[in-house]
mmCIF file of the N, C-alpha and C atoms, coordinates in Angstrom:
data_MODEL
# 
_entry.id   MODEL 
# 
loop_
_atom_site.group_PDB 
_atom_site.id 
_atom_site.type_symbol 
_atom_site.label_atom_id 
_atom_site.label_alt_id 
_atom_site.label_comp_id 
_atom_site.label_asym_id 
_atom_site.label_entity_id 
_atom_site.label_seq_id 
_atom_site.pdbx_PDB_ins_code 
_atom_site.Cartn_x 
_atom_site.Cartn_y 
_atom_site.Cartn_z 
_atom_site.occupancy 
_atom_site.B_iso_or_equiv 
_atom_site.pdbx_formal_charge 
_atom_site.auth_seq_id 
_atom_site.auth_comp_id 
_atom_site.auth_asym_id 
_atom_site.auth_atom_id 
_atom_site.pdbx_PDB_model_num 
ATOM 1   N N  . MET A 1 1  ? 22.699 -185.031 -11.451 1.00 0.00 ? 1  MET A N  1 
ATOM 2   C CA . MET A 1 1  ? 22.324 -186.118 -10.578 1.00 0.00 ? 1  MET A CA 1 
ATOM 3   C C  . MET A 1 1  ? 20.802 -186.117 -10.442 1.00 0.00 ? 1  MET A C  1 
ATOM 4   N N  . SER A 1 2  ? 20.310 -186.360 -9.284  1.00 0.00 ? 2  SER A N  1 
ATOM 5   C CA . SER A 1 2  ? 18.859 -186.487 -9.158  1.00 0.00 ? 2  SER A CA 1 
ATOM 6   C C  . SER A 1 2  ? 18.323 -185.688 -7.975  1.00 0.00 ? 2  SER A C  1 
ATOM 7   N N  . GLU A 1 3  ? 17.010 -185.465 -8.024  1.00 0.00 ? 3  GLU A N  1 
ATOM 8   C CA . GLU A 1 3  ? 16.324 -184.791 -6.923  1.00 0.00 ? 3  GLU A CA 1 
ATOM 9   C C  . GLU A 1 3  ? 15.623 -185.828 -6.065  1.00 0.00 ? 3  GLU A C  1 
ATOM 10  N N  . LYS A 1 4  ? 15.679 -185.639 -4.762  1.00 0.00 ? 4  LYS A N  1 
ATOM 11  C CA . LYS A 1 4  ? 15.049 -186.549 -3.811  1.00 0.00 ? 4  LYS A CA 1 
ATOM 12  C C  . LYS A 1 4  ? 13.838 -185.868 -3.186  1.00 0.00 ? 4  LYS A C  1 
ATOM 13  N N  . GLU A 1 5  ? 13.013 -186.657 -2.540  1.00 0.00 ? 5  GLU A N  1 
ATOM 14  C CA . GLU A 1 5  ? 11.849 -186.108 -1.844  1.00 0.00 ? 5  GLU A CA 1 
ATOM 15  C C  . GLU A 1 5  ? 12.301 -185.181 -0.719  1.00 0.00 ? 5  GLU A C  1 
ATOM 16  N N  . GLY A 1 6  ? 11.474 -184.200 -0.427  1.00 0.00 ? 6  GLY A N  1 
ATOM 17  C CA . GLY A 1 6  ? 11.772 -183.317 0.692   1.00 0.00 ? 6  GLY A CA 1 
ATOM 18  C C  . GLY A 1 6  ? 12.669 -182.149 0.342   1.00 0.00 ? 6  GLY A C  1 
ATOM 19  N N  . GLY A 1 7  ? 12.886 -181.879 -0.937  1.00 0.00 ? 7  GLY A N  1 
ATOM 20  C CA . GLY A 1 7  ? 13.670 -180.719 -1.327  1.00 0.00 ? 7  GLY A CA 1 
ATOM 21  C C  . GLY A 1 7  ? 15.171 -180.908 -1.306  1.00 0.00 ? 7  GLY A C  1 
ATOM 22  N N  . TRP A 1 8  ? 15.637 -182.130 -1.460  1.00 0.00 ? 8  TRP A N  1 
ATOM 23  C CA . TRP A 1 8  ? 17.070 -182.411 -1.480  1.00 0.00 ? 8  TRP A CA 1 
ATOM 24  C C  . TRP A 1 8  ? 17.490 -182.881 -2.870  1.00 0.00 ? 8  TRP A C  1 
ATOM 25  N N  . ALA A 1 9  ? 18.716 -182.572 -3.258  1.00 0.00 ? 9  ALA A N  1 
ATOM 26  C CA . ALA A 1 9  ? 19.259 -182.996 -4.544  1.00 0.00 ? 9  ALA A CA 1 
ATOM 27  C C  . ALA A 1 9  ? 20.537 -183.790 -4.314  1.00 0.00 ? 9  ALA A C  1 
ATOM 28  N N  . GLU A 1 10 ? 20.699 -184.862 -5.061  1.00 0.00 ? 10 GLU A N  1 
ATOM 29  C CA . GLU A 1 10 ? 21.927 -185.652 -4.994  1.00 0.00 ? 10 GLU A CA 1 
ATOM 30  C C  . GLU A 1 10 ? 22.965 -184.966 -5.872  1.00 0.00 ? 10 GLU A C  1 
ATOM 31  N N  . VAL A 1 11 ? 24.112 -184.629 -5.284  1.00 0.00 ? 11 VAL A N  1 
ATOM 32  C CA . VAL A 1 11 ? 25.167 -183.952 -6.038  1.00 0.00 ? 11 VAL A CA 1 
ATOM 33  C C  . VAL A 1 11 ? 26.387 -184.837 -6.239  1.00 0.00 ? 11 VAL A C  1 
ATOM 34  N N  . TYR A 1 12 ? 26.410 -185.990 -5.584  1.00 0.00 ? 12 TYR A N  1 
ATOM 35  C CA . TYR A 1 12 ? 27.531 -186.922 -5.746  1.00 0.00 ? 12 TYR A CA 1 
ATOM 36  C C  . TYR A 1 12 ? 27.058 -188.329 -5.427  1.00 0.00 ? 12 TYR A C  1 
ATOM 37  N N  . ARG A 1 13 ? 27.581 -189.278 -6.194  1.00 0.00 ? 13 ARG A N  1 
ATOM 38  C CA . ARG A 1 13 ? 27.402 -190.697 -5.875  1.00 0.00 ? 13 ARG A CA 1 
ATOM 39  C C  . ARG A 1 13 ? 28.700 -191.396 -6.267  1.00 0.00 ? 13 ARG A C  1 
ATOM 40  N N  . GLY A 1 14 ? 29.303 -192.068 -5.305  1.00 0.00 ? 14 GLY A N  1 
ATOM 41  C CA . GLY A 1 14 ? 30.561 -192.747 -5.576  1.00 0.00 ? 14 GLY A CA 1 
ATOM 42  C C  . GLY A 1 14 ? 31.150 -193.321 -4.306  1.00 0.00 ? 14 GLY A C  1 
ATOM 43  N N  . SER A 1 15 ? 32.474 -193.384 -4.274  1.00 0.00 ? 15 SER A N  1 
ATOM 44  C CA . SER A 1 15 ? 33.164 -194.040 -3.163  1.00 0.00 ? 15 SER A CA 1 
ATOM 45  C C  . SER A 1 15 ? 32.978 -193.289 -1.849  1.00 0.00 ? 15 SER A C  1 
ATOM 46  N N  . ALA A 1 16 ? 33.049 -194.036 -0.766  1.00 0.00 ? 16 ALA A N  1 
ATOM 47  C CA . ALA A 1 16 ? 32.871 -193.462 0.569   1.00 0.00 ? 16 ALA A CA 1 
ATOM 48  C C  . ALA A 1 16 ? 33.981 -192.468 0.901   1.00 0.00 ? 16 ALA A C  1 
ATOM 49  N N  . LEU A 1 17 ? 35.202 -192.757 0.503   1.00 0.00 ? 17 LEU A N  1 
ATOM 50  C CA . LEU A 1 17 ? 36.316 -191.859 0.795   1.00 0.00 ? 17 LEU A CA 1 
ATOM 51  C C  . LEU A 1 17 ? 36.125 -190.515 0.100   1.00 0.00 ? 17 LEU A C  1 
ATOM 52  N N  . ALA A 1 18 ? 35.785 -190.544 -1.182  1.00 0.00 ? 18 ALA A N  1 
ATOM 53  C CA . ALA A 1 18 ? 35.541 -189.300 -1.913  1.00 0.00 ? 18 ALA A CA 1 
ATOM 54  C C  . ALA A 1 18 ? 34.344 -188.558 -1.328  1.00 0.00 ? 18 ALA A C  1 
ATOM 55  N N  . ALA A 1 19 ? 33.323 -189.290 -0.909  1.00 0.00 ? 19 ALA A N  1 
ATOM 56  C CA . ALA A 1 19 ? 32.139 -188.667 -0.307  1.00 0.00 ? 19 ALA A CA 1 
ATOM 57  C C  . ALA A 1 19 ? 32.520 -187.907 0.961   1.00 0.00 ? 19 ALA A C  1 
ATOM 58  N N  . ASP A 1 20 ? 33.401 -188.474 1.767   1.00 0.00 ? 20 ASP A N  1 
ATOM 59  C CA . ASP A 1 20 ? 33.844 -187.795 2.989   1.00 0.00 ? 20 ASP A CA 1 
ATOM 60  C C  . ASP A 1 20 ? 34.580 -186.495 2.662   1.00 0.00 ? 20 ASP A C  1 
ATOM 61  N N  . LEU A 1 21 ? 35.423 -186.525 1.628   1.00 0.00 ? 21 LEU A N  1 
ATOM 62  C CA . LEU A 1 21 ? 36.148 -185.318 1.226   1.00 0.00 ? 21 LEU A CA 1 
ATOM 63  C C  . LEU A 1 21 ? 35.195 -184.249 0.700   1.00 0.00 ? 21 LEU A C  1 
ATOM 64  N N  . ILE A 1 22 ? 34.243 -184.662 -0.124  1.00 0.00 ? 22 ILE A N  1 
ATOM 65  C CA . ILE A 1 22 ? 33.262 -183.722 -0.669  1.00 0.00 ? 22 ILE A CA 1 
ATOM 66  C C  . ILE A 1 22 ? 32.413 -183.133 0.444   1.00 0.00 ? 22 ILE A C  1 
ATOM 67  N N  . LEU A 1 23 ? 32.021 -183.957 1.388   1.00 0.00 ? 23 LEU A N  1 
ATOM 68  C CA . LEU A 1 23 ? 31.236 -183.477 2.524   1.00 0.00 ? 23 LEU A CA 1 
ATOM 69  C C  . LEU A 1 23 ? 32.002 -182.398 3.290   1.00 0.00 ? 23 LEU A C  1 
ATOM 70  N N  . ALA A 1 24 ? 33.293 -182.600 3.490   1.00 0.00 ? 24 ALA A N  1 
ATOM 71  C CA . ALA A 1 24 ? 34.117 -181.610 4.191   1.00 0.00 ? 24 ALA A CA 1 
ATOM 72  C C  . ALA A 1 24 ? 34.191 -180.299 3.407   1.00 0.00 ? 24 ALA A C  1 
ATOM 73  N N  . ILE A 1 25 ? 34.330 -180.384 2.090   1.00 0.00 ? 25 ILE A N  1 
ATOM 74  C CA . ILE A 1 25 ? 34.383 -179.182 1.248   1.00 0.00 ? 25 ILE A CA 1 
ATOM 75  C C  . ILE A 1 25 ? 33.073 -178.411 1.338   1.00 0.00 ? 25 ILE A C  1 
ATOM 76  N N  . LEU A 1 26 ? 31.967 -179.126 1.248   1.00 0.00 ? 26 LEU A N  1 
ATOM 77  C CA . LEU A 1 26 ? 30.660 -178.469 1.300   1.00 0.00 ? 26 LEU A CA 1 
ATOM 78  C C  . LEU A 1 26 ? 30.414 -177.830 2.664   1.00 0.00 ? 26 LEU A C  1 
ATOM 79  N N  . GLU A 1 27 ? 30.737 -178.541 3.727   1.00 0.00 ? 27 GLU A N  1 
ATOM 80  C CA . GLU A 1 27 ? 30.536 -177.995 5.068   1.00 0.00 ? 27 GLU A CA 1 
ATOM 81  C C  . GLU A 1 27 ? 31.420 -176.774 5.312   1.00 0.00 ? 27 GLU A C  1 
ATOM 82  N N  . ALA A 1 28 ? 32.659 -176.791 4.802   1.00 0.00 ? 28 ALA A N  1 
ATOM 83  C CA . ALA A 1 28 ? 33.552 -175.643 4.948   1.00 0.00 ? 28 ALA A CA 1 
ATOM 84  C C  . ALA A 1 28 ? 33.029 -174.431 4.183   1.00 0.00 ? 28 ALA A C  1 
ATOM 85  N N  . SER A 1 29 ? 32.218 -174.687 3.166   1.00 0.00 ? 29 SER A N  1 
ATOM 86  C CA . SER A 1 29 ? 31.628 -173.615 2.364   1.00 0.00 ? 29 SER A CA 1 
ATOM 87  C C  . SER A 1 29 ? 30.232 -173.236 2.847   1.00 0.00 ? 29 SER A C  1 
ATOM 88  N N  . GLN A 1 30 ? 29.858 -173.697 4.032   1.00 0.00 ? 30 GLN A N  1 
ATOM 89  C CA . GLN A 1 30 ? 28.563 -173.381 4.643   1.00 0.00 ? 30 GLN A CA 1 
ATOM 90  C C  . GLN A 1 30 ? 27.371 -173.908 3.840   1.00 0.00 ? 30 GLN A C  1 
ATOM 91  N N  . ILE A 1 31 ? 27.567 -175.020 3.123   1.00 0.00 ? 31 ILE A N  1 
ATOM 92  C CA . ILE A 1 31 ? 26.470 -175.669 2.407   1.00 0.00 ? 31 ILE A CA 1 
ATOM 93  C C  . ILE A 1 31 ? 26.078 -176.905 3.204   1.00 0.00 ? 31 ILE A C  1 
ATOM 94  N N  . PRO A 1 32 ? 24.854 -176.948 3.733   1.00 0.00 ? 32 PRO A N  1 
ATOM 95  C CA . PRO A 1 32 ? 24.430 -178.128 4.491   1.00 0.00 ? 32 PRO A CA 1 
ATOM 96  C C  . PRO A 1 32 ? 24.377 -179.347 3.579   1.00 0.00 ? 32 PRO A C  1 
ATOM 97  N N  . ALA A 1 33 ? 24.876 -180.458 4.063   1.00 0.00 ? 33 ALA A N  1 
ATOM 98  C CA . ALA A 1 33 ? 24.930 -181.671 3.248   1.00 0.00 ? 33 ALA A CA 1 
ATOM 99  C C  . ALA A 1 33 ? 24.731 -182.892 4.129   1.00 0.00 ? 33 ALA A C  1 
ATOM 100 N N  . GLU A 1 34 ? 24.199 -183.927 3.523   1.00 0.00 ? 34 GLU A N  1 
ATOM 101 C CA . GLU A 1 34 ? 24.003 -185.211 4.194   1.00 0.00 ? 34 GLU A CA 1 
ATOM 102 C C  . GLU A 1 34 ? 24.675 -186.299 3.374   1.00 0.00 ? 34 GLU A C  1 
ATOM 103 N N  . ARG A 1 35 ? 25.358 -187.205 4.056   1.00 0.00 ? 35 ARG A N  1 
ATOM 104 C CA . ARG A 1 35 ? 26.020 -188.343 3.412   1.00 0.00 ? 35 ARG A CA 1 
ATOM 105 C C  . ARG A 1 35 ? 25.176 -189.581 3.675   1.00 0.00 ? 35 ARG A C  1 
ATOM 106 N N  . LEU A 1 36 ? 24.796 -190.256 2.608   1.00 0.00 ? 36 LEU A N  1 
ATOM 107 C CA . LEU A 1 36 ? 24.028 -191.490 2.727   1.00 0.00 ? 36 LEU A CA 1 
ATOM 108 C C  . LEU A 1 36 ? 24.882 -192.655 2.261   1.00 0.00 ? 36 LEU A C  1 
ATOM 109 N N  . GLY A 1 37 ? 24.958 -193.676 3.075   1.00 0.00 ? 37 GLY A N  1 
ATOM 110 C CA . GLY A 1 37 ? 25.717 -194.864 2.722   1.00 0.00 ? 37 GLY A CA 1 
ATOM 111 C C  . GLY A 1 37 ? 25.444 -195.949 3.738   1.00 0.00 ? 37 GLY A C  1 
ATOM 112 N N  . LEU A 1 38 ? 25.958 -197.128 3.464   1.00 0.00 ? 38 LEU A N  1 
ATOM 113 C CA . LEU A 1 38 ? 25.691 -198.257 4.344   1.00 0.00 ? 38 LEU A CA 1 
ATOM 114 C C  . LEU A 1 38 ? 26.641 -198.354 5.519   1.00 0.00 ? 38 LEU A C  1 
ATOM 115 N N  . GLY A 1 39 ? 27.733 -197.628 5.494   1.00 0.00 ? 39 GLY A N  1 
ATOM 116 C CA . GLY A 1 39 ? 28.664 -197.732 6.606   1.00 0.00 ? 39 GLY A CA 1 
ATOM 117 C C  . GLY A 1 39 ? 29.912 -196.924 6.343   1.00 0.00 ? 39 GLY A C  1 
ATOM 118 N N  . GLY A 1 40 ? 30.972 -197.298 7.005   1.00 0.00 ? 40 GLY A N  1 
ATOM 119 C CA . GLY A 1 40 ? 32.244 -196.616 6.850   1.00 0.00 ? 40 GLY A CA 1 
ATOM 120 C C  . GLY A 1 40 ? 32.938 -197.019 5.569   1.00 0.00 ? 40 GLY A C  1 
ATOM 121 N N  . ASN A 1 41 ? 34.207 -196.712 5.497   1.00 0.00 ? 41 ASN A N  1 
ATOM 122 C CA . ASN A 1 41 ? 34.981 -197.065 4.315   1.00 0.00 ? 41 ASN A CA 1 
ATOM 123 C C  . ASN A 1 41 ? 35.174 -198.569 4.242   1.00 0.00 ? 41 ASN A C  1 
ATOM 124 N N  . ALA A 1 42 ? 35.079 -199.091 3.049   1.00 0.00 ? 42 ALA A N  1 
ATOM 125 C CA . ALA A 1 42 ? 35.217 -200.529 2.836   1.00 0.00 ? 42 ALA A CA 1 
ATOM 126 C C  . ALA A 1 42 ? 36.685 -200.943 2.914   1.00 0.00 ? 42 ALA A C  1 
ATOM 127 N N  . VAL A 1 43 ? 36.916 -202.176 3.298   1.00 0.00 ? 43 VAL A N  1 
ATOM 128 C CA . VAL A 1 43 ? 38.271 -202.715 3.327   1.00 0.00 ? 43 VAL A CA 1 
ATOM 129 C C  . VAL A 1 43 ? 38.789 -202.877 1.909   1.00 0.00 ? 43 VAL A C  1 
ATOM 130 N N  . PHE A 1 44 ? 37.924 -203.310 1.011   1.00 0.00 ? 44 PHE A N  1 
ATOM 131 C CA . PHE A 1 44 ? 38.277 -203.489 -0.394  1.00 0.00 ? 44 PHE A CA 1 
ATOM 132 C C  . PHE A 1 44 ? 37.488 -202.482 -1.216  1.00 0.00 ? 44 PHE A C  1 
ATOM 133 N N  . GLY A 1 45 ? 38.165 -201.537 -1.852  1.00 0.00 ? 45 GLY A N  1 
ATOM 134 C CA . GLY A 1 45 ? 37.486 -200.511 -2.630  1.00 0.00 ? 45 GLY A CA 1 
ATOM 135 C C  . GLY A 1 45 ? 36.729 -201.087 -3.812  1.00 0.00 ? 45 GLY A C  1 
ATOM 136 N N  . GLY A 1 46 ? 35.669 -200.396 -4.204  1.00 0.00 ? 46 GLY A N  1 
ATOM 137 C CA . GLY A 1 46 ? 34.909 -200.795 -5.367  1.00 0.00 ? 46 GLY A CA 1 
ATOM 138 C C  . GLY A 1 46 ? 33.739 -201.706 -5.093  1.00 0.00 ? 46 GLY A C  1 
ATOM 139 N N  . LEU A 1 47 ? 33.561 -202.141 -3.863  1.00 0.00 ? 47 LEU A N  1 
ATOM 140 C CA . LEU A 1 47 ? 32.426 -202.998 -3.542  1.00 0.00 ? 47 LEU A CA 1 
ATOM 141 C C  . LEU A 1 47 ? 31.149 -202.167 -3.506  1.00 0.00 ? 47 LEU A C  1 
ATOM 142 N N  . ALA A 1 48 ? 30.038 -202.789 -3.845  1.00 0.00 ? 48 ALA A N  1 
ATOM 143 C CA . ALA A 1 48 ? 28.766 -202.065 -3.961  1.00 0.00 ? 48 ALA A CA 1 
ATOM 144 C C  . ALA A 1 48 ? 28.364 -201.372 -2.666  1.00 0.00 ? 48 ALA A C  1 
ATOM 145 N N  . PHE A 1 49 ? 28.632 -201.980 -1.514  1.00 0.00 ? 49 PHE A N  1 
ATOM 146 C CA . PHE A 1 49 ? 28.205 -201.365 -0.257  1.00 0.00 ? 49 PHE A CA 1 
ATOM 147 C C  . PHE A 1 49 ? 29.073 -200.186 0.146   1.00 0.00 ? 49 PHE A C  1 
ATOM 148 N N  . GLU A 1 50 ? 30.113 -199.904 -0.633  1.00 0.00 ? 50 GLU A N  1 
ATOM 149 C CA . GLU A 1 50 ? 30.951 -198.748 -0.364  1.00 0.00 ? 50 GLU A CA 1 
ATOM 150 C C  . GLU A 1 50 ? 30.374 -197.478 -0.998  1.00 0.00 ? 50 GLU A C  1 
ATOM 151 N N  . LEU A 1 51 ? 29.392 -197.616 -1.883  1.00 0.00 ? 51 LEU A N  1 
ATOM 152 C CA . LEU A 1 51 ? 28.834 -196.455 -2.564  1.00 0.00 ? 51 LEU A CA 1 
ATOM 153 C C  . LEU A 1 51 ? 28.102 -195.537 -1.594  1.00 0.00 ? 51 LEU A C  1 
ATOM 154 N N  . CYS A 1 52 ? 28.319 -194.245 -1.763  1.00 0.00 ? 52 CYS A N  1 
ATOM 155 C CA . CYS A 1 52 ? 27.682 -193.231 -0.931  1.00 0.00 ? 52 CYS A CA 1 
ATOM 156 C C  . CYS A 1 52 ? 27.098 -192.151 -1.822  1.00 0.00 ? 52 CYS A C  1 
ATOM 157 N N  . SER A 1 53 ? 26.131 -191.445 -1.286  1.00 0.00 ? 53 SER A N  1 
ATOM 158 C CA . SER A 1 53 ? 25.549 -190.285 -1.959  1.00 0.00 ? 53 SER A CA 1 
ATOM 159 C C  . SER A 1 53 ? 25.684 -189.080 -1.046  1.00 0.00 ? 53 SER A C  1 
ATOM 160 N N  . ILE A 1 54 ? 25.816 -187.915 -1.667  1.00 0.00 ? 54 ILE A N  1 
ATOM 161 C CA . ILE A 1 54 ? 25.806 -186.657 -0.936  1.00 0.00 ? 54 ILE A CA 1 
ATOM 162 C C  . ILE A 1 54 ? 24.571 -185.892 -1.394  1.00 0.00 ? 54 ILE A C  1 
ATOM 163 N N  . LEU A 1 55 ? 23.751 -185.475 -0.434  1.00 0.00 ? 55 LEU A N  1 
ATOM 164 C CA . LEU A 1 55 ? 22.543 -184.707 -0.714  1.00 0.00 ? 55 LEU A CA 1 
ATOM 165 C C  . LEU A 1 55 ? 22.681 -183.313 -0.127  1.00 0.00 ? 55 LEU A C  1 
ATOM 166 N N  . VAL A 1 56 ? 22.186 -182.325 -0.872  1.00 0.00 ? 56 VAL A N  1 
ATOM 167 C CA . VAL A 1 56 ? 22.158 -180.937 -0.402  1.00 0.00 ? 56 VAL A CA 1 
ATOM 168 C C  . VAL A 1 56 ? 20.771 -180.367 -0.673  1.00 0.00 ? 56 VAL A C  1 
ATOM 169 N N  . PRO A 1 57 ? 20.382 -179.287 0.010   1.00 0.00 ? 57 PRO A N  1 
ATOM 170 C CA . PRO A 1 57 ? 19.096 -178.659 -0.289  1.00 0.00 ? 57 PRO A CA 1 
ATOM 171 C C  . PRO A 1 57 ? 19.047 -178.202 -1.749  1.00 0.00 ? 57 PRO A C  1 
ATOM 172 N N  . LEU A 1 58 ? 17.872 -178.326 -2.367  1.00 0.00 ? 58 LEU A N  1 
ATOM 173 C CA . LEU A 1 58 ? 17.718 -177.951 -3.777  1.00 0.00 ? 58 LEU A CA 1 
ATOM 174 C C  . LEU A 1 58 ? 18.222 -176.545 -4.065  1.00 0.00 ? 58 LEU A C  1 
ATOM 175 N N  . ALA A 1 59 ? 17.973 -175.618 -3.161  1.00 0.00 ? 59 ALA A N  1 
ATOM 176 C CA . ALA A 1 59 ? 18.368 -174.228 -3.376  1.00 0.00 ? 59 ALA A CA 1 
ATOM 177 C C  . ALA A 1 59 ? 19.879 -174.061 -3.478  1.00 0.00 ? 59 ALA A C  1 
ATOM 178 N N  . GLN A 1 60 ? 20.641 -175.015 -2.949  1.00 0.00 ? 60 GLN A N  1 
ATOM 179 C CA . GLN A 1 60 ? 22.097 -174.905 -2.960  1.00 0.00 ? 60 GLN A CA 1 
ATOM 180 C C  . GLN A 1 60 ? 22.764 -175.958 -3.840  1.00 0.00 ? 60 GLN A C  1 
ATOM 181 N N  . ALA A 1 61 ? 21.984 -176.691 -4.605  1.00 0.00 ? 61 ALA A N  1 
ATOM 182 C CA . ALA A 1 61 ? 22.533 -177.767 -5.433  1.00 0.00 ? 61 ALA A CA 1 
ATOM 183 C C  . ALA A 1 61 ? 23.490 -177.240 -6.497  1.00 0.00 ? 61 ALA A C  1 
ATOM 184 N N  . SER A 1 62 ? 23.145 -176.142 -7.134  1.00 0.00 ? 62 SER A N  1 
ATOM 185 C CA . SER A 1 62 ? 23.998 -175.587 -8.183  1.00 0.00 ? 62 SER A CA 1 
ATOM 186 C C  . SER A 1 62 ? 25.353 -175.163 -7.618  1.00 0.00 ? 62 SER A C  1 
ATOM 187 N N  . ALA A 1 63 ? 25.342 -174.480 -6.487  1.00 0.00 ? 63 ALA A N  1 
ATOM 188 C CA . ALA A 1 63 ? 26.594 -174.051 -5.853  1.00 0.00 ? 63 ALA A CA 1 
ATOM 189 C C  . ALA A 1 63 ? 27.421 -175.252 -5.420  1.00 0.00 ? 63 ALA A C  1 
ATOM 190 N N  . ALA A 1 64 ? 26.765 -176.280 -4.903  1.00 0.00 ? 64 ALA A N  1 
ATOM 191 C CA . ALA A 1 64 ? 27.476 -177.485 -4.467  1.00 0.00 ? 64 ALA A CA 1 
ATOM 192 C C  . ALA A 1 64 ? 28.127 -178.187 -5.652  1.00 0.00 ? 64 ALA A C  1 
ATOM 193 N N  . ARG A 1 65 ? 27.395 -178.316 -6.749  1.00 0.00 ? 65 ARG A N  1 
ATOM 194 C CA . ARG A 1 65 ? 27.964 -178.962 -7.944  1.00 0.00 ? 65 ARG A CA 1 
ATOM 195 C C  . ARG A 1 65 ? 29.158 -178.176 -8.466  1.00 0.00 ? 65 ARG A C  1 
ATOM 196 N N  . HIS A 1 66 ? 29.061 -176.848 -8.432  1.00 0.00 ? 66 HIS A N  1 
ATOM 197 C CA . HIS A 1 66 ? 30.173 -176.010 -8.884  1.00 0.00 ? 66 HIS A CA 1 
ATOM 198 C C  . HIS A 1 66 ? 31.408 -176.230 -8.009  1.00 0.00 ? 66 HIS A C  1 
ATOM 199 N N  . LEU A 1 67 ? 31.231 -176.282 -6.704  1.00 0.00 ? 67 LEU A N  1 
ATOM 200 C CA . LEU A 1 67 ? 32.356 -176.539 -5.795  1.00 0.00 ? 67 LEU A CA 1 
ATOM 201 C C  . LEU A 1 67 ? 32.989 -177.897 -6.062  1.00 0.00 ? 67 LEU A C  1 
ATOM 202 N N  . ILE A 1 68 ? 32.158 -178.915 -6.267  1.00 0.00 ? 68 ILE A N  1 
ATOM 203 C CA . ILE A 1 68 ? 32.667 -180.265 -6.521  1.00 0.00 ? 68 ILE A CA 1 
ATOM 204 C C  . ILE A 1 68 ? 33.459 -180.294 -7.822  1.00 0.00 ? 68 ILE A C  1 
ATOM 205 N N  . GLU A 1 69 ? 32.935 -179.654 -8.870  1.00 0.00 ? 69 GLU A N  1 
ATOM 206 C CA . GLU A 1 69 ? 33.643 -179.606 -10.152 1.00 0.00 ? 69 GLU A CA 1 
ATOM 207 C C  . GLU A 1 69 ? 34.955 -178.842 -10.029 1.00 0.00 ? 69 GLU A C  1 
ATOM 208 N N  . SER A 1 70 ? 34.946 -177.734 -9.291  1.00 0.00 ? 70 SER A N  1 
ATOM 209 C CA . SER A 1 70 ? 36.164 -176.942 -9.093  1.00 0.00 ? 70 SER A CA 1 
ATOM 210 C C  . SER A 1 70 ? 37.221 -177.736 -8.344  1.00 0.00 ? 70 SER A C  1 
ATOM 211 N N  . ALA A 1 71 ? 36.800 -178.479 -7.332  1.00 0.00 ? 71 ALA A N  1 
ATOM 212 C CA . ALA A 1 71 ? 37.745 -179.300 -6.570  1.00 0.00 ? 71 ALA A CA 1 
ATOM 213 C C  . ALA A 1 71 ? 38.309 -180.415 -7.438  1.00 0.00 ? 71 ALA A C  1 
ATOM 214 N N  . ALA A 1 72 ? 37.492 -180.995 -8.307  1.00 0.00 ? 72 ALA A N  1 
ATOM 215 C CA . ALA A 1 72 ? 37.959 -182.071 -9.184  1.00 0.00 ? 72 ALA A CA 1 
ATOM 216 C C  . ALA A 1 72 ? 38.964 -181.545 -10.201 1.00 0.00 ? 72 ALA A C  1 
ATOM 217 N N  . GLU A 1 73 ? 38.753 -180.328 -10.702 1.00 0.00 ? 73 GLU A N  1 
ATOM 218 C CA . GLU A 1 73 ? 39.675 -179.735 -11.668 1.00 0.00 ? 73 GLU A CA 1 
ATOM 219 C C  . GLU A 1 73 ? 41.017 -179.410 -11.026 1.00 0.00 ? 73 GLU A C  1 
ATOM 220 N N  . ALA A 1 74 ? 41.014 -179.089 -9.748  1.00 0.00 ? 74 ALA A N  1 
ATOM 221 C CA . ALA A 1 74 ? 42.244 -178.708 -9.051  1.00 0.00 ? 74 ALA A CA 1 
ATOM 222 C C  . ALA A 1 74 ? 43.167 -179.893 -8.804  1.00 0.00 ? 74 ALA A C  1 
ATOM 223 N N  . THR A 1 75 ? 42.642 -181.112 -8.888  1.00 0.00 ? 75 THR A N  1 
ATOM 224 C CA . THR A 1 75 ? 43.484 -182.284 -8.615  1.00 0.00 ? 75 THR A CA 1 
ATOM 225 C C  . THR A 1 75 ? 44.094 -182.859 -9.847  1.00 0.00 ? 75 THR A C  1 
# 
């Protein structure tokens, strides 16, 4: 993904629902994370304003990406 100003890295970009699940996984693993988006879950999935990003500190980006990949493989 990409690096943002201030020492944060984007580890996910996609639907708001998936972003909420990823945020919960990261927080349960003691990785600080921020969810960026325009609002709550959209009524109709796939609309542009439903897109969200998850940012984590650069120092923990690798661990966060590994957790996200592991969770995706488990489903």
